[in-house]
Backbone as a printed PyTorch tensor [residue, N CA C, xyz], in Angstrom:
tensor([[[ 92.2270,   4.6460,  65.4730],
         [ 91.3290,   5.2440,  65.0620],
         [ 91.2820,   6.1760,  66.2200]],

        [[ 91.3770,   7.9010,  66.1010],
         [ 91.0910,   8.3790,  66.8190],
         [ 89.8430,   8.7580,  67.6080]],

        [[ 90.0410,   8.7800,  68.5850],
         [ 88.8990,   8.8360,  69.6480],
         [ 88.2980,  10.3360,  69.6360]],

        [[ 86.7730,  10.3550,  69.7710],
         [ 86.4900,  11.6460,  69.2690],
         [ 85.9080,  12.3920,  71.1900]],

        [[ 86.6620,  13.5400,  70.9730],
         [ 86.5350,  14.1700,  72.5440],
         [ 84.9940,  14.3420,  72.6950]],

        [[ 84.9140,  14.0960,  73.9710],
         [ 83.3280,  14.7420,  74.7050],
         [ 83.6100,  15.3560,  75.8770]],

        [[ 83.3550,  16.5590,  75.9590],
         [ 82.9340,  16.9040,  77.3690],
         [ 82.3960,  16.4740,  78.4130]],

        [[ 82.7420,  15.9500,  79.4660],
         [ 81.8090,  15.4930,  80.5330],
         [ 81.8850,  16.8140,  81.6190]],

        [[ 80.3770,  17.5610,  81.7840],
         [ 80.5490,  18.6110,  82.4920],
         [ 80.4900,  18.4210,  83.8570]],

        [[ 81.8880,  18.1100,  84.3480],
         [ 81.9810,  18.0130,  86.0830],
         [ 82.9680,  18.1250,  86.1450]],

        [[ 83.3910,  18.5520,  87.7500],
         [ 84.4920,  18.5990,  88.1000],
         [ 85.0460,  17.3850,  89.2240]],

        [[ 83.6720,  16.5230,  88.9920],
         [ 84.1390,  15.4450,  90.3220],
         [ 84.6820,  14.1920,  89.7140]],

        [[ 85.9000,  13.8310,  90.1150],
         [ 86.6950,  12.6720,  89.3170],
         [ 86.5490,  11.6660,  89.5790]],

        [[ 85.7730,  11.3990,  91.2260],
         [ 84.8400,  10.1640,  90.8750],
         [ 83.8990,   9.5510,  90.0070]],

        [[ 83.1220,  10.8850,  89.3980],
         [ 82.3380,  10.2420,  88.4240],
         [ 82.8460,  10.3570,  87.1940]],

        [[ 84.0930,  10.8470,  86.9420],
         [ 84.8670,  11.0980,  85.7980],
         [ 85.5770,   9.4320,  85.6190]],

        [[ 86.1570,   8.9510,  86.5820],
         [ 86.4650,   7.6530,  86.9520],
         [ 85.4260,   6.7510,  86.1160]],

        [[ 84.2000,   6.2630,  86.7820],
         [ 82.9940,   5.8960,  86.3160],
         [ 82.9530,   5.7990,  85.0420]],

        [[ 82.9680,   7.2870,  84.4150],
         [ 82.7560,   7.4690,  83.1540],
         [ 83.3340,   6.9910,  81.9040]],

        [[ 84.9410,   6.9680,  82.3290],
         [ 85.9020,   6.3600,  81.3500],
         [ 85.8200,   5.3170,  81.4040]],

        [[ 85.4820,   4.3210,  82.5380],
         [ 85.3840,   3.3490,  82.6510],
         [ 84.3490,   2.4280,  81.6440]],

        [[ 83.1420,   3.4630,  81.5730],
         [ 82.1570,   2.9520,  81.0470],
         [ 82.2970,   3.2020,  79.0580]],

        [[ 82.6720,   4.3660,  79.1500],
         [ 83.0460,   4.4930,  77.6140],
         [ 84.1890,   4.1540,  76.8180]],

        [[ 84.9950,   3.4040,  77.6070],
         [ 86.1560,   2.7640,  77.1560],
         [ 85.8950,   2.0730,  76.0090]],

        [[ 85.1040,   1.5620,  75.8260],
         [ 84.9460,   0.6300,  74.5720],
         [ 84.2400,   1.7090,  73.1020]],

        [[ 84.2120,   2.5840,  73.4830],
         [ 83.6340,   3.4680,  72.5650],
         [ 84.5710,   4.5520,  71.6350]],

        [[ 84.3650,   5.1740,  70.5670],
         [ 85.3540,   5.8090,  70.1010],
         [ 84.8870,   7.4470,  70.6230]],

        [[ 84.4960,   7.3500,  71.6180],
         [ 84.7570,   8.6420,  72.5450],
         [ 85.5350,   8.9140,  73.5960]],

        [[ 86.1700,  10.0550,  73.7310],
         [ 87.3460,  10.3800,  74.9050],
         [ 86.4670,  11.2030,  75.8200]],

        [[ 85.8990,  11.0970,  76.8450],
         [ 85.3570,  11.6800,  77.7550],
         [ 86.6320,  12.8170,  78.4720]],

        [[ 86.3610,  14.2890,  78.4640],
         [ 87.4880,  15.2590,  79.1560],
         [ 86.6740,  15.6730,  80.4210]],

        [[ 87.2690,  16.0230,  81.5650],
         [ 86.3480,  16.7440,  82.3860],
         [ 86.4430,  18.5700,  81.9050]],

        [[ 85.4380,  19.0760,  82.6520],
         [ 85.7540,  20.4110,  82.3130],
         [ 87.1730,  21.2000,  82.5840]],

        [[ 87.5940,  20.7670,  83.7980],
         [ 89.2090,  21.0420,  84.0640],
         [ 89.9680,  20.6940,  83.0220]],

        [[ 90.1430,  19.3060,  82.5300],
         [ 90.9830,  19.0950,  81.1800],
         [ 90.6370,  19.6990,  80.0380]],

        [[ 89.4530,  20.4070,  79.9680],
         [ 88.7900,  21.2250,  78.5720],
         [ 89.1610,  22.4910,  79.2870]],

        [[ 89.8530,  22.9450,  79.9090],
         [ 90.3220,  24.0510,  80.5550],
         [ 89.2240,  25.1000,  80.4480]],

        [[ 87.9960,  24.4880,  81.3380],
         [ 87.0330,  25.4090,  81.6730],
         [ 86.5040,  25.6670,  82.8120]],

        [[ 86.2830,  26.7670,  82.9630],
         [ 86.0790,  27.1610,  84.6300],
         [ 85.2360,  27.9160,  84.5800]],

        [[ 83.7740,  27.7750,  85.1550],
         [ 82.7330,  28.3010,  85.2370],
         [ 81.7000,  27.7320,  86.2120]],

        [[ 80.8520,  28.6270,  87.0050],
         [ 79.9220,  28.0610,  87.7400],
         [ 78.4590,  28.2700,  87.2440]],

        [[ 78.3080,  27.1320,  87.2180],
         [ 76.4040,  27.3270,  86.4860],
         [ 75.6220,  26.8400,  87.4730]],

        [[ 74.6210,  27.6490,  87.3660],
         [ 73.4130,  27.4010,  88.2660],
         [ 72.7400,  26.3930,  87.8760]],

        [[ 72.3750,  25.5560,  88.7350],
         [ 71.7810,  24.7790,  88.8130],
         [ 70.3900,  24.8110,  89.3670]],

        [[ 69.4090,  25.4410,  88.4850],
         [ 67.7640,  26.2240,  89.2480],
         [ 67.1770,  25.3550,  88.8370]],

        [[ 67.1490,  23.9230,  87.7720],
         [ 66.0260,  23.1380,  87.5860],
         [ 65.2220,  22.5190,  88.8010]],

        [[ 63.8860,  22.0410,  88.2760],
         [ 63.4990,  21.4340,  89.5340],
         [ 63.4530,  19.8430,  89.5130]],

        [[ 64.2050,  19.1920,  88.3620],
         [ 64.1220,  17.7510,  88.0820],
         [ 65.3160,  17.5670,  87.6730]],

        [[ 65.8610,  16.3670,  87.9590],
         [ 67.1630,  16.0680,  87.4050],
         [ 67.3620,  16.3620,  85.8060]],

        [[ 66.3770,  16.1980,  85.3110],
         [ 66.5390,  16.1280,  83.6760],
         [ 66.7730,  17.3790,  83.3340]],

        [[ 66.1730,  18.5770,  83.8740],
         [ 66.6170,  19.9760,  83.7430],
         [ 67.8650,  20.7280,  84.2260]],

        [[ 68.2300,  20.0080,  85.1970],
         [ 69.5600,  20.3600,  85.7470],
         [ 70.6430,  19.8060,  84.9620]],

        [[ 70.3720,  18.4640,  84.5400],
         [ 71.1430,  17.7560,  83.3400],
         [ 71.3330,  18.6680,  82.3220]],

        [[ 70.2910,  19.1380,  81.6550],
         [ 70.3620,  19.8480,  80.2860],
         [ 71.1160,  21.1320,  80.3980]],

        [[ 70.5160,  21.9280,  81.9460],
         [ 71.3410,  23.1530,  81.9470],
         [ 72.5070,  23.1790,  81.9870]],

        [[ 73.3300,  22.2170,  82.6120],
         [ 74.8480,  22.0310,  82.6000],
         [ 75.2080,  21.6160,  81.0880]],

        [[ 74.6990,  20.5440,  80.4120],
         [ 75.4000,  20.4660,  79.1360],
         [ 75.1970,  21.5030,  78.4260]],

        [[ 73.8620,  22.1800,  78.3320],
         [ 74.0040,  23.4380,  77.1550],
         [ 74.6640,  24.2780,  77.3520]],

        [[ 74.9840,  24.5660,  78.9720],
         [ 75.8680,  25.7650,  79.2480],
         [ 77.2240,  25.6030,  78.7930]],

        [[ 77.6470,  24.4730,  78.6860],
         [ 79.0160,  24.2550,  78.3890],
         [ 79.1780,  23.8760,  76.8890]],

        [[ 78.2470,  23.4630,  76.3030],
         [ 78.0820,  23.3150,  74.8600],
         [ 78.0480,  24.9870,  74.2530]],

        [[ 77.4610,  25.7530,  74.9500],
         [ 77.2900,  27.0960,  74.1400],
         [ 78.7610,  27.8710,  74.3980]],

        [[ 79.1560,  27.5440,  75.5260],
         [ 80.7410,  27.7660,  75.3470],
         [ 82.0020,  27.1860,  74.9190]],

        [[ 81.3820,  25.9910,  74.5230],
         [ 82.3040,  25.2960,  73.4810],
         [ 82.1640,  24.9260,  72.1460]],

        [[ 80.9160,  25.0820,  71.6910],
         [ 80.8630,  24.5380,  70.8780],
         [ 80.9540,  22.7980,  70.1260]],

        [[ 81.4590,  22.3670,  71.4320],
         [ 81.3830,  21.2170,  71.3190],
         [ 80.3210,  19.9940,  71.5580]],

        [[ 80.4940,  18.6090,  71.6740],
         [ 79.3720,  17.9630,  72.2220],
         [ 79.7060,  17.7040,  73.6230]],

        [[ 78.7140,  18.0920,  74.7080],
         [ 78.8530,  18.0170,  75.9640],
         [ 77.8880,  16.9080,  76.2470]],

        [[ 78.2620,  16.0820,  77.7760],
         [ 77.3470,  14.9360,  78.3740],
         [ 77.3250,  15.7450,  79.4030]],

        [[ 76.3910,  15.5400,  80.3430],
         [ 76.3170,  16.2610,  82.0050],
         [ 75.5490,  15.1060,  82.6670]],

        [[ 75.4190,  14.9860,  84.1510],
         [ 74.5820,  14.2850,  84.4680],
         [ 74.3190,  14.8330,  85.6350]],

        [[ 73.0780,  14.7380,  86.2180],
         [ 72.7720,  15.3940,  87.5700],
         [ 71.8280,  14.2910,  88.3150]],

        [[ 72.5680,  13.9010,  89.0970],
         [ 72.1720,  12.8100,  90.1740],
         [ 71.7240,  12.7650,  91.5970]],

        [[ 71.0190,  12.2040,  92.0930],
         [ 70.7110,  12.4240,  93.6420],
         [ 70.3170,  11.1550,  94.2750]],

        [[ 69.7600,  11.1350,  95.8450],
         [ 69.3250,  10.3580,  96.4980],
         [ 67.9180,  10.8360,  96.9260]],

        [[ 67.0490,   9.9080,  96.5350],
         [ 65.3880,  10.0740,  97.4460],
         [ 65.4090,   9.2890,  98.2690]],

        [[ 64.7470,   9.5510,  99.2510],
         [ 64.4390,   8.9810, 100.3120],
         [ 63.1070,   8.9180, 100.9100]],

        [[ 62.4620,   8.1850, 100.6820],
         [ 61.0500,   7.5260, 100.8470],
         [ 60.3150,   8.5450, 101.8270]],

        [[ 61.1910,   8.0550, 103.2890],
         [ 60.2780,   8.8470, 104.4740],
         [ 60.7160,  10.2590, 104.2860]],

        [[ 61.2080,  10.8570, 103.7360],
         [ 61.7720,  12.1330, 103.7180],
         [ 61.2440,  12.9040, 102.4420]],

        [[ 60.0240,  12.1070, 101.9230],
         [ 59.1830,  12.4980, 100.5500],
         [ 60.0090,  12.9900,  99.5020]],

        [[ 61.2560,  11.9880,  99.2620],
         [ 62.0340,  12.0340,  98.1650],
         [ 63.2600,  13.1410,  98.3920]],

        [[ 63.4490,  13.9470,  99.6230],
         [ 64.7430,  14.5770,  99.9770],
         [ 65.7260,  13.4720, 100.1790]],

        [[ 66.6130,  14.0270,  99.7850],
         [ 67.3270,  15.5190,  99.3210],
         [ 67.1150,  15.7940,  97.7030]],

        [[ 67.0870,  14.6800,  97.0130],
         [ 66.3410,  14.6950,  95.8540],
         [ 67.4180,  15.6370,  95.1370]],

        [[ 66.8590,  16.4600,  93.9750],
         [ 67.7220,  17.3930,  93.3570],
         [ 68.7380,  17.9220,  94.1640]],

        [[ 68.4000,  18.4680,  95.5260],
         [ 69.5730,  19.2380,  96.4540],
         [ 70.4710,  18.0980,  96.8940]],

        [[ 70.6850,  16.8890,  96.5970],
         [ 71.6130,  16.1840,  97.1820],
         [ 73.0200,  16.7150,  97.2780]],

        [[ 73.4190,  17.0720,  96.3020],
         [ 74.9170,  17.8360,  96.6410],
         [ 74.8060,  19.2260,  97.4870]],

        [[ 73.8220,  19.6170,  97.8450],
         [ 73.7830,  20.8770,  98.1600],
         [ 73.1270,  20.9830,  99.8420]],

        [[ 72.8360,  19.7130, 100.1910],
         [ 72.1220,  19.3130, 101.1770],
         [ 73.0830,  19.7150, 102.4090]],

        [[ 72.4520,  20.0990, 103.3090],
         [ 73.2970,  20.7660, 104.5240],
         [ 74.5150,  21.6710, 103.9960]],

        [[ 74.4180,  22.3720, 102.7020],
         [ 75.4680,  23.1840, 102.3320],
         [ 76.3100,  22.3370, 101.2570]],

        [[ 77.0310,  23.2210, 100.4320],
         [ 77.5940,  22.9250,  99.3550],
         [ 78.8240,  22.2390,  99.5270]],

        [[ 79.6630,  22.6930, 100.9950],
         [ 80.7370,  22.4360, 101.0510],
         [ 81.1650,  21.8000, 102.2860]],

        [[ 79.8340,  20.8900, 102.7840],
         [ 79.4920,  19.9980, 103.9250],
         [ 80.1300,  18.9190, 103.2600]],

        [[ 80.8810,  18.3500, 104.1590],
         [ 81.5930,  16.9290, 103.4840],
         [ 80.5420,  15.7740, 103.9110]],

        [[ 80.9330,  14.9490, 103.3920],
         [ 79.2970,  13.9180, 102.9320],
         [ 79.3450,  12.8970, 104.3660]],

        [[ 80.8110,  12.6610, 104.9260],
         [ 80.7530,  12.1210, 106.3170],
         [ 79.4470,  12.7430, 107.1090]],

        [[ 79.5370,  14.1480, 107.4180],
         [ 78.5630,  14.6050, 108.1140],
         [ 76.9440,  14.3350, 107.0650]],

        [[ 76.7950,  14.7240, 106.0980],
         [ 75.7670,  14.4020, 105.3500],
         [ 74.9720,  13.3210, 105.8750]],

        [[ 75.9570,  12.4880, 105.7770],
         [ 75.5640,  10.6210, 106.0420],
         [ 75.1360,  10.5450, 107.4150]],

        [[ 75.9030,  11.0020, 108.2400],
         [ 75.5860,  10.8180, 109.7640],
         [ 74.3540,  11.5270, 109.7540]],

        [[ 74.0130,  12.4340, 109.3470],
         [ 72.9210,  13.4220, 109.3490],
         [ 71.5320,  12.6380, 109.0550]],

        [[ 71.8420,  11.8460, 107.8410],
         [ 70.8060,  11.1520, 107.4440],
         [ 70.6110,   9.8440, 108.1850]],

        [[ 71.3700,   9.2860, 108.8190],
         [ 71.3590,   8.2920, 109.2940],
         [ 70.5630,   8.6640, 111.0540]],

        [[ 71.2650,   9.7480, 111.5030],
         [ 69.9190,  10.2430, 112.1620],
         [ 68.7790,  10.3600, 112.2570]],

        [[ 68.0540,  11.1880, 110.8040],
         [ 67.2270,  11.2420, 110.8020],
         [ 66.2460,  10.3830, 110.5210]],

        [[ 66.8790,   8.9960, 110.4240],
         [ 66.1260,   7.8320, 110.4740],
         [ 66.5310,   6.7550, 111.3120]],

        [[ 66.8630,   7.1770, 112.4120],
         [ 67.2310,   6.3650, 113.3730],
         [ 66.4420,   5.5540, 114.2040]],

        [[ 65.0970,   6.1420, 114.3260],
         [ 63.9830,   5.1230, 114.6920],
         [ 62.8490,   4.7220, 113.4950]],

        [[ 63.4420,   4.4770, 112.3250],
         [ 62.6760,   4.4330, 111.1410],
         [ 62.6120,   2.7630, 110.8910]],

        [[ 61.5890,   1.7910, 110.3950],
         [ 61.5790,   0.5580, 110.1970],
         [ 62.2580,   0.0200, 109.0330]],

        [[ 63.0580,  -0.9810, 108.9870],
         [ 63.6050,  -1.2960, 107.5910],
         [ 62.8280,  -0.9670, 106.4330]],

        [[ 61.2790,  -1.1980, 106.5460],
         [ 60.6710,  -1.4830, 105.2250],
         [ 60.3660,   0.2720, 105.0210]],

        [[ 60.3950,   1.3850, 105.8550],
         [ 60.4340,   2.5040, 105.7000],
         [ 61.5570,   3.0220, 105.5710]],

        [[ 62.9270,   2.5370, 105.1560],
         [ 63.9210,   3.1550, 104.8760],
         [ 64.5870,   3.2170, 103.1350]],

        [[ 63.3760,   2.5100, 102.5950],
         [ 63.5140,   2.4750, 101.1090],
         [ 64.1260,   3.8680, 100.4290]],

        [[ 64.7330,   3.3530,  99.3890],
         [ 65.4140,   4.7280,  98.8950],
         [ 66.0940,   4.7540,  97.2420]],

        [[ 66.0530,   5.5640,  96.7560],
         [ 66.9390,   5.0910,  95.5990],
         [ 67.9960,   6.1930,  95.1800]],

        [[ 68.7690,   5.8310,  94.1650],
         [ 69.3910,   6.8640,  93.4100],
         [ 69.0830,   6.7730,  92.1470]],

        [[ 69.3120,   8.1460,  91.8410],
         [ 68.5230,   8.5820,  90.0330],
         [ 69.6560,   9.3730,  89.8680]],

        [[ 70.1150,   9.2350,  88.3050],
         [ 70.7050,   9.7950,  87.5790],
         [ 70.4070,  10.0330,  86.3250]],

        [[ 70.2760,  11.0950,  85.6650],
         [ 69.7070,  11.5070,  84.1610],
         [ 71.2150,  12.1720,  83.5110]],

        [[ 71.5250,  11.5840,  82.2620],
         [ 72.5400,  12.1080,  81.5300],
         [ 72.0120,  12.7530,  80.3710]],

        [[ 72.3600,  13.8290,  80.1830],
         [ 71.8950,  14.6920,  79.0820],
         [ 73.2070,  15.0710,  77.8940]],

        [[ 72.4180,  14.9890,  76.7810],
         [ 73.7950,  15.1510,  75.7990],
         [ 73.1410,  16.0970,  74.9950]],

        [[ 74.1320,  17.2610,  74.8820],
         [ 73.8230,  18.4820,  74.2560],
         [ 74.5070,  18.8930,  72.9350]],

        [[ 74.0600,  18.5190,  71.6600],
         [ 75.0710,  18.5570,  70.7240],
         [ 74.9980,  19.9960,  70.1350]],

        [[ 76.5120,  20.3850,  68.9970],
         [ 76.3210,  21.7390,  68.5130],
         [ 75.0520,  22.4110,  68.4580]],

        [[ 74.3380,  21.3400,  67.6070],
         [ 73.3290,  22.2190,  66.3860],
         [ 72.2810,  21.9560,  67.6450]],

        [[ 72.2640,  21.7870,  69.0740],
         [ 71.1630,  22.3780,  69.6890],
         [ 70.1410,  21.2690,  70.0920]],

        [[ 70.5110,  19.7400,  69.1170],
         [ 69.7440,  18.7720,  69.5530],
         [ 69.8390,  18.2500,  71.0150]],

        [[ 69.1810,  17.5160,  72.0570],
         [ 69.3080,  17.2530,  73.1960],
         [ 68.6130,  15.9920,  73.3190]],

        [[ 69.3880,  14.8510,  74.2580],
         [ 68.7530,  13.9690,  74.3240],
         [ 69.1890,  13.3320,  75.7220]],

        [[ 68.3500,  12.4260,  76.2290],
         [ 68.2470,  12.6050,  77.7850],
         [ 68.5490,  10.8370,  78.1930]],

        [[ 68.9780,  10.3830,  79.0510],
         [ 68.5530,   8.7480,  79.6270],
         [ 68.8820,   9.1330,  81.1380]],

        [[ 68.2710,   8.2990,  81.4710],
         [ 67.8160,   8.0560,  83.1530],
         [ 67.8430,   6.4840,  83.7420]],

        [[ 68.8560,   6.5730,  84.7700],
         [ 68.7180,   5.6570,  85.0840],
         [ 68.6970,   5.2130,  86.7360]],

        [[ 68.1400,   4.1690,  87.6670],
         [ 67.9010,   4.5920,  88.9500],
         [ 68.5080,   2.9320,  89.4130]],

        [[ 68.5300,   3.2110,  91.0390],
         [ 69.0780,   2.1130,  91.6100],
         [ 68.0130,   1.7120,  93.0900]],

        [[ 67.6170,   0.9150,  93.1230],
         [ 67.1280,   0.9710,  94.4860],
         [ 67.7920,   0.3400,  95.8160]],

        [[ 67.3560,   0.8710,  96.8160],
         [ 68.1740,   0.4570,  98.3370],
         [ 67.5060,   0.9320,  99.0030]],

        [[ 68.1500,   0.9550, 100.4240],
         [ 67.9450,   1.0040, 101.5770],
         [ 69.0960,   2.0850, 102.3270]],

        [[ 68.4670,   2.8460, 103.0190],
         [ 69.0390,   3.9030, 103.8350],
         [ 69.9320,   2.7570, 105.3780]],

        [[ 71.2510,   2.6040, 105.1290],
         [ 71.7890,   1.9770, 106.1010],
         [ 71.6850,   2.3130, 107.5740]],

        [[ 72.5320,   1.6400, 108.4380],
         [ 71.9390,   2.1830, 110.0310],
         [ 73.6800,   2.9280, 110.2760]],

        [[ 74.6500,   2.6110, 109.4640],
         [ 76.0140,   3.3970, 109.4490],
         [ 76.7460,   3.1970, 108.5240]],

        [[ 77.8120,   3.8050, 108.0550],
         [ 78.4320,   3.9350, 106.9640],
         [ 79.4140,   2.9230, 106.5900]],

        [[ 79.2670,   2.3640, 105.6330],
         [ 80.2560,   0.9830, 105.4280],
         [ 80.9340,   1.2320, 103.9720]],

        [[ 82.0370,   0.7380, 104.0380],
         [ 82.7260,   0.4980, 102.7600],
         [ 83.5870,   1.8120, 102.0870]],

        [[ 84.6140,   1.6610, 101.6810],
         [ 85.6410,   2.3980, 101.2530],
         [ 85.3760,   3.1660,  99.5590]],

        [[ 84.8170,   2.1140,  99.1740],
         [ 84.4740,   2.6770,  97.6670],
         [ 83.4770,   3.9550,  97.3260]],

        [[ 83.4170,   4.0270,  95.9580],
         [ 82.6510,   5.0700,  95.6580],
         [ 82.6840,   6.5600,  96.7820]],

        [[ 81.6970,   7.4720,  96.4650],
         [ 81.9410,   8.6800,  96.9060],
         [ 80.1730,   9.2160,  97.0260]],

        [[ 80.1630,  10.3090,  97.9440],
         [ 78.9170,  10.6130,  98.2450],
         [ 78.0190,   9.8810,  99.0040]],

        [[ 76.9630,   9.7720,  99.0450],
         [ 76.0540,   8.6160,  99.7890],
         [ 76.1250,   7.3730, 100.1720]],

        [[ 77.2190,   6.7860,  98.8440],
         [ 77.4200,   5.3570,  98.8980],
         [ 77.4270,   4.6490, 100.0230]],

        [[ 78.0410,   5.5610, 101.0810],
         [ 78.4730,   4.5340, 102.3280],
         [ 77.3060,   4.4310, 103.0700]],

        [[ 76.0970,   4.9110, 103.1850],
         [ 74.9390,   4.7690, 103.4650],
         [ 73.6970,   3.7990, 102.5090]],

        [[ 74.1450,   3.7190, 101.5230],
         [ 72.9960,   2.8860, 100.1270],
         [ 73.1410,   1.5720, 100.2110]],

        [[ 72.4620,   1.1710, 101.1720],
         [ 72.4060,  -0.4380, 101.5100],
         [ 71.4190,  -1.0400, 100.0270]],

        [[ 72.3080,  -2.0140,  99.4780],
         [ 71.4600,  -2.5570,  98.4340],
         [ 71.1580,  -4.2370,  98.6630]],

        [[ 70.0150,  -4.6110,  99.1790],
         [ 69.2260,  -5.6430,  99.8690],
         [ 69.8010,  -7.0300,  99.0800]],

        [[ 69.6770,  -6.9340,  97.8930],
         [ 70.1510,  -7.9140,  96.7090],
         [ 71.7640,  -8.1140,  97.0390]],

        [[ 72.5480,  -7.6310,  97.0830],
         [ 73.9180,  -7.6310,  97.1370],
         [ 74.3390,  -7.9100,  98.8500]],

        [[ 73.4390,  -7.1950,  99.5130],
         [ 73.9810,  -7.3570, 101.2970],
         [ 74.9160,  -6.3640, 101.5800]],

        [[ 75.2500,  -5.4740, 100.7590],
         [ 76.3100,  -4.2790, 101.0130],
         [ 75.9310,  -2.9360, 100.6680]],

        [[ 76.6250,  -2.3450, 101.1210],
         [ 76.2440,  -0.8990, 100.5940],
         [ 76.9370,  -0.3710,  99.0730]],

        [[ 76.6960,   0.5410,  98.2390],
         [ 77.0360,   0.9680,  97.2480],
         [ 78.9290,   1.0460,  97.2250]],

        [[ 79.2580,   1.6610,  98.2080],
         [ 80.7980,   1.5270,  98.8460],
         [ 81.3460,   0.4930,  98.9180]],

        [[ 80.7260,  -0.6820,  99.1900],
         [ 81.3830,  -2.0410,  99.5760],
         [ 81.6290,  -2.7510,  97.9870]],

        [[ 80.9000,  -2.1890,  97.0180],
         [ 80.8860,  -2.9550,  95.8440],
         [ 82.2200,  -2.8210,  95.0750]],

        [[ 83.1160,  -3.8760,  94.3530],
         [ 83.9530,  -3.5320,  93.5710],
         [ 83.2220,  -2.3060,  92.7910]],

        [[ 84.3700,  -1.2350,  92.4750],
         [ 83.8470,  -0.5350,  91.1450],
         [ 83.4040,  -1.2850,  89.6420]],

        [[ 84.0800,  -1.8610,  89.4960],
         [ 83.4480,  -2.6520,  87.9550],
         [ 81.7370,  -3.3210,  88.3700]],

        [[ 81.9180,  -3.7120,  89.4820],
         [ 80.3770,  -4.4850,  89.8280],
         [ 79.3780,  -2.6570,  89.9170]],

        [[ 79.9730,  -1.8760,  90.7240],
         [ 79.1760,  -0.7180,  90.9970],
         [ 78.6690,  -0.0370,  89.6940]],

        [[ 79.5190,   0.1140,  88.8280],
         [ 79.4310,   0.5960,  87.3640],
         [ 78.1370,  -0.0740,  86.6100]],

        [[ 78.2420,  -1.4900,  86.7280],
         [ 76.9880,  -2.6300,  86.2110],
         [ 75.5950,  -2.0400,  86.5370]],

        [[ 75.6590,  -2.0960,  87.8580],
         [ 74.1810,  -2.0110,  88.5690],
         [ 73.8630,  -0.4770,  89.3070]],

        [[ 74.8830,   0.1160,  89.2450],
         [ 74.4950,   1.9000,  89.7510],
         [ 73.8080,   2.8550,  88.8080]],

        [[ 72.8980,   3.5770,  89.3800],
         [ 72.3630,   4.5610,  88.6280],
         [ 72.9930,   4.9580,  87.2670]],

        [[ 74.2560,   5.9990,  87.5740],
         [ 75.2110,   6.4460,  86.4990],
         [ 75.4540,   5.2750,  85.8800]],

        [[ 75.9000,   4.0980,  85.8850],
         [ 76.1730,   3.4640,  85.0980],
         [ 75.0770,   2.9050,  84.2510]],

        [[ 73.9690,   2.8230,  84.8360],
         [ 72.5680,   2.5670,  83.8730],
         [ 72.4540,   3.5730,  82.7490]],

        [[ 72.1660,   4.5280,  83.1150],
         [ 71.9410,   6.0780,  82.3850],
         [ 73.2300,   5.8820,  81.4800]],

        [[ 74.2550,   6.0310,  81.6720],
         [ 75.6670,   5.9930,  80.6400],
         [ 75.4930,   5.0830,  79.7160]],

        [[ 74.9220,   3.6610,  80.3060],
         [ 75.2330,   2.4230,  79.1680],
         [ 73.7100,   2.8100,  77.8050]],

        [[ 72.6340,   3.4440,  78.7720],
         [ 71.8310,   3.7110,  77.6710],
         [ 72.0120,   4.8990,  76.9950]],

        [[ 72.9370,   5.8360,  77.3840],
         [ 73.4720,   7.1380,  76.7270],
         [ 74.2250,   6.6460,  75.7190]],

        [[ 74.9910,   5.4600,  75.8710],
         [ 76.0690,   4.7830,  74.9340],
         [ 75.2950,   4.6090,  73.7840]],

        [[ 74.0570,   3.7840,  73.9350],
         [ 73.0610,   3.0190,  72.8810],
         [ 72.8860,   3.9340,  72.0200]],

        [[ 72.0400,   5.4120,  72.4160],
         [ 71.7380,   6.5860,  72.0030],
         [ 72.6190,   6.9490,  70.9690]],

        [[ 73.7570,   7.2820,  71.3910],
         [ 74.5880,   7.9870,  70.9360],
         [ 75.4610,   6.7950,  69.4050]],

        [[ 75.6250,   5.7090,  69.9330],
         [ 75.5240,   4.7110,  68.6940],
         [ 74.6950,   4.5020,  67.7570]],

        [[ 73.6070,   4.6720,  68.3950],
         [ 72.0110,   4.7540,  66.9050],
         [ 72.6990,   6.1030,  65.9960]],

        [[ 73.0170,   7.1650,  66.9030],
         [ 73.3390,   8.2730,  66.0610],
         [ 74.6390,   8.5050,  65.2630]],

        [[ 75.3550,   7.4680,  65.1990],
         [ 76.7340,   6.7810,  64.4850],
         [ 78.0100,   7.8820,  65.4770]],

        [[ 77.9700,   8.0750,  66.5100],
         [ 79.0180,   8.6860,  67.5730],
         [ 79.3910,   7.7750,  68.2730]]])
């Protein structure tokens, strides 16, 4: 059976790996913007993860006329009033390496107690169809900000996101396990169910 192409509006190879693993058992073939030959800058000026995910998916759907999925995800740190939140990727500047962002985050929380280090990863997946119909799915994972970077798996803030129930950061989890429990994994599986309901 031929798999149906679905564009995932990202240039992030780490995300594409996760998406391909989770959608491997469907009739969908996720392709990145690069693989689809799309080069464009998308102004993510939404105030919520939902708004940004929809902006990304709708922009690419309007350019291609195909089904497009996009996600917007980020880290909410309770001690920092939910920051960096929707600005997670742009925190301290878009081109700033995550090693610098992670060190800065650890520094901000250096005198903060274990209880006050609570944080969560949030992911919202939006799917926009050629007829304009839009559906979204949200996933979260609760954890704490670690005292130092640990683990070589994952990307972004994974090395400083400690999950007490696993006793390790999300960057220390094996990729298959991470996909089972991660915010993006949860949101993607929810989206997979919603697409199945629509016979896609």
